[in-house]
N, C-alpha and C positions, 0 to 999 in steps of 0.2 A: 449653252448646253441644249437649248430647245431645238437647235438644228439637228443634233445627233439623236434626239429622243426617239424618233421613229425609225432610225436606221438599225439599231441593235435591239434584240429581244431582251426581255427583262432578266433572263439568266445568263447572258453572254459573259458578264464580268464575274460571276459567282463560280468558284472552283466546283468541280463535279462532285467531290466528296461532301459538299455542303448542300447539295440539292436534295432536300428531304421533302417529301410531301407531308410526312407526319414527324414533327420534331420530337415526339415521345420515343422514337426508336433510339435516339442517342442519349436520352435522359437516364434511362435505367442503367446502362453501363457506367455512366459518369457517377451516379449516386453509389453504385456498388464500389467503384474505385475509391471514392472519398471515404465511405464507411470503413473500407478495408484499412486505409491509411490511419484513420482515427482510432480504430480498435487495436491497432498494433502498437500504439504509443504506450509507453510506460510512464505514468505521471511522476513517479519518483525520480526518474532520470532527467526530467525537466528542471529540477531544482538546482540552483547554482550552488555548488558545494562551498564556494568562498563566502557566500552570504547566508548560508544555512544557519550558522551558529548565532546570527543576529536575530533570527526568527524563533528558533527552537532551543530549549535546554534539554539535552538528552542525558539519560542515565541508563546504564545497563546492569542488570541484576542476574547473576547466575546462581542456580540452586540445584541441589540434589534431592530428588523425591525421597531417597532413603535416609537422608540426614538433613532435616530442616532446622537444626539448631544453629548452623552457621550459613550465611549467605555471602556472596561476593558482589561488591558494588564498584562500578567504574564510571567515569565521565566520558570514556570513549569505548569503542567496541572491542578493545584488546583485553582478553581474559588475563594476560600476563600482568596487567597494571591494576587488576581488581583487588580491592582490599577486603579481607574477611571481617564481617561484622556479625554480631549476634542477630538472629531473626528476631523481629519485633523491636528493633532499635529505631531505625529510620523507616524501614519497610517491614511488613508482615506478609509472609507467604504461607498460604495454607494449601495442602494438596491431599486429595484422596482419590482412590481408584477402586471401582467395584466392576469387575468384569472388564468390558471394553470401554466403559464410560468413566472418564476422569473429570474431576472438579478441581479447578485451579482458581485461587482467590489471592489477589495481591492488594495490599493497602499501603499507600503512601501517606506518611504522617506530615511531611513538610513540603512536598512538591505537588503541584497540581498536575493531573494527568489529563491531557487532551487527546493523546493518541498513544497506543500501545501495540506491540507485536510480540507474539510468543513464538519462538523458533520451533517448538515442538508441535505447532498446529500444522496439520497436513492440508495445506490449501490446494484447491484444484488448479489455480493459476495465480499469477502475480497480482491480479486486481481483485481477488476475493478478499472481502473483509472478514476479520475474525469476529464472531458473534458475541462480543463482550457484553455483559450486563453491567452497566456502570451506575453506581450510587455514590455520588460525591467523589472522593478519592479512592474508592474501592472498586476494582474490576473483578468480575467473576466470569469464568468460562466453563461451560459444561459441554463436553463433546466426546465423540468416539474417535475423532481424527487425531491421532497421535503419531508422531515420528519417533524413532529411537533417539535417545539422548546422545549428545556428543561428549565423550570422555566421562559419561556418568552424570553430566549436568545439562540443564536447559537454561536458556537465556531469555529474559524478558527485556525488551527495549521500551523505555517510557519516555514520552516527549511531552513537554510543557510549552505551549504556544506563548511566547513572550509578548506578542502584540495583542494578546487576548485580554 
């Protein structure tokens, strides 16, 4: 190759679109593209549904703010399979609302709570976390962000990390 060294200039074998005098010109669009891809990911969608039950124990609790004497509990997200149980048996749900601000408190007596979601919370986007205040197995939410209930009931999803 020493013979051909002086025959070709240093850029002859480089494609013209790669001839940058300043490599920072391509860096900004590449970073913007990667950040766009990462921010559009939904981390919940990355979970394999077949192995999800090996990691999490899920419980779904439905309640009506106007009648807290009975709540409905199910191991899956189907309200048709939920069993009516007295409030304060396995779970205690407390609800109060003053003006626009509501306070929701749920206590689990037998299940650890590592993650919870309240369907009545009006999240800005899919990745917004609910600002729960957790003390042991009691979660409290004080917020103004409230969606209308579905058929007069709200749902709370409770998850226990089994590998925890």
